[in-house]
C-alpha positions in Angstrom: -55.4 2.6 93.8 -51.8 3.2 94.8 -48.9 0.7 95.0 -45.4 0.8 96.4 -42.2 -0.2 94.6 -43.0 -3.9 95.2 -46.6 -3.6 93.9 -48.1 -3.9 97.3 -51.4 -2.0 97.3 -51.1 0.8 99.8 -54.4 2.6 99.0 -57.6 1.3 97.5 -60.9 3.0 96.8 -63.6 1.3 94.8 -64.6 3.4 91.8 -63.7 6.9 93.0 -65.3 9.8 91.3 -61.9 11.5 90.8 -59.2 8.8 90.9 -55.7 10.0 91.7 -53.2 10.3 88.8 -50.7 7.6 88.2 -47.1 8.7 89.3 -45.3 9.8 86.2 -48.4 10.0 83.9 -51.2 12.4 84.9 -53.4 11.1 82.1 -53.8 7.6 83.7 -54.8 6.1 87.0 -54.2 2.7 88.6 -57.5 0.9 88.9 -58.7 -2.5 89.9 -59.9 -4.7 87.0 -61.8 -6.9 89.4 -59.5 -9.9 88.8 -58.3 -11.4 92.1 -56.3 -14.4 93.1 -56.6 -15.8 96.7 -55.5 -18.6 98.9 -58.9 -20.4 99.2 -58.8 -20.8 103.0 -57.9 -17.2 103.5 -60.7 -16.1 101.2 -63.2 -18.3 103.0 -62.1 -16.8 106.3 -62.5 -13.2 104.9 -65.9 -14.0 103.6 -67.1 -15.5 106.8 -65.8 -12.5 108.8 -67.6 -10.1 106.3 -70.8 -12.1 106.5 -71.0 -11.6 110.3 -70.1 -7.9 110.1 -73.4 -6.0 110.3 -71.7 -2.8 109.2 -70.4 -4.3 106.0 -72.1 -3.7 102.6 -70.9 -7.2 101.6 -69.3 -5.8 98.5 -65.9 -7.2 97.5 -64.5 -3.9 96.3 -65.8 -1.8 99.1 -65.2 -4.2 102.0 -62.9 -7.2 101.3 -60.2 -5.5 99.2 -59.8 -2.4 101.4 -59.6 -4.7 104.5 -56.7 -6.8 103.0 -55.0 -3.7 101.7 -55.1 -2.2 105.3 -53.6 -5.5 106.5 -50.8 -5.4 104.0 -51.9 -8.5 102.2 -52.9 -7.2 98.8 -50.6 -6.9 95.8 -51.3 -5.6 92.3 -50.2 -7.2 89.0 -49.6 -4.8 86.1 -52.0 -5.9 83.4 -49.7 -5.3 80.4 -47.2 -7.9 81.8 -49.9 -10.6 81.3 -50.8 -9.7 77.7 -49.6 -11.1 74.5 -51.0 -9.1 71.6 -51.2 -9.9 67.9 -50.6 -6.2 67.2 -47.9 -4.8 69.5 -49.2 -1.3 68.7 -52.6 -1.9 70.2 -53.7 -1.6 73.8 -54.1 -4.8 75.8 -57.6 -6.1 75.6 -59.8 -5.9 78.7 -63.5 -5.3 79.2 -65.6 -4.8 82.3 -68.2 -7.6 82.2 -70.1 -6.7 85.3 -73.5 -6.7 83.6 -75.2 -9.2 81.4 -75.1 -6.8 78.5 -71.4 -6.1 78.9 -70.7 -9.8 79.1 -72.6 -10.4 75.9 -70.8 -7.5 74.1 -67.4 -8.8 75.2 -68.3 -12.3 73.8 -69.4 -10.7 70.5 -66.0 -8.9 70.4 -64.6 -12.3 69.7 -66.9 -12.8 66.7 -65.6 -9.8 64.8 -63.5 -10.3 61.7 -60.3 -9.1 63.4 -60.9 -9.4 67.1 -58.8 -7.4 69.6 -58.4 -10.6 71.6 -57.5 -13.3 69.0 -58.5 -16.7 70.3 -56.6 -18.2 67.4 -53.3 -16.5 68.2 -50.7 -19.4 68.3 -48.4 -17.2 70.5 -51.0 -17.1 73.2 -53.0 -20.3 73.2 -56.2 -20.5 75.2 -56.4 -23.6 77.2 -59.8 -24.7 78.4 -61.8 -27.8 79.3 -63.4 -29.2 76.2 -66.6 -31.2 76.8 -66.8 -34.4 74.7 -69.5 -33.1 72.4 -69.9 -33.4 68.7 -69.2 -30.3 66.6 -71.8 -27.7 65.9 -74.1 -28.5 63.0 -76.0 -26.3 60.6 -78.8 -28.1 58.7 -82.0 -27.6 56.8 -85.3 -27.9 58.6 -88.3 -29.9 57.2 -89.4 -27.0 55.0 -85.9 -26.7 53.5 -84.8 -23.6 55.3 -81.0 -23.6 56.0 -79.5 -23.1 59.4 -76.9 -20.4 59.4 -75.2 -17.8 61.6 -73.7 -14.3 61.2 -71.2 -12.7 63.6 -71.8 -15.4 66.2 -70.0 -17.9 68.4 -71.4 -21.4 68.3 -70.2 -24.1 70.7 -70.1 -27.8 70.2 -73.3 -29.8 70.4 -75.4 -27.0 69.0 -77.7 -27.8 66.0 -78.9 -24.9 64.0 -81.8 -26.2 62.0 -83.6 -23.8 59.6 -82.8 -20.8 61.8 -80.7 -17.7 61.2 -78.7 -16.8 64.3 -77.3 -13.2 64.3 -74.9 -11.7 66.9 -75.3 -14.4 69.4 -73.3 -16.6 71.7 -74.5 -20.2 71.9 -73.0 -22.2 74.7 -72.5 -26.0 74.6 -75.6 -28.1 74.2 -75.9 -31.8 75.0 -75.8 -34.1 72.1 -79.1 -34.4 70.4 -80.6 -31.3 72.0 -81.8 -29.0 69.3 -81.1 -25.4 70.0 -82.8 -23.6 67.1 
């Protein structure tokens, strides 16, 4: 990807084998992180046009982004400008989550003792919708085995009863719905 002085994207190639070097630093290249912001009506229009184009591969990075780049409608946002880091010496946190395994690994990054992306960093609060669920609960089952987790993220509403959950991400459950 190449940008002009106003960060307008002037060239875009999806996952090139040999990406061009970044001006001023031959060890780096500008690349799309797959994070896009659109006016909804404009995006719907683009998707409808792409859907009716028989020559399209219907791939966002191969068809849509190059089209809006050619039309002069695409701008880049430098990732480091959006990052607040607990450790200023570290690289900004980003992971490609294009596969189910990569998504799982990125979630488990958050369960590490000192995660690169600290969800508890008061300088960069994460604001999200919280469902009105009771907190997660860890209890014994009928045989007396304790419910516990190791290196996992457990959402509200989950009940761990007599099971050991290891390196897992448990999403919200409805109240009274036993997970394990």
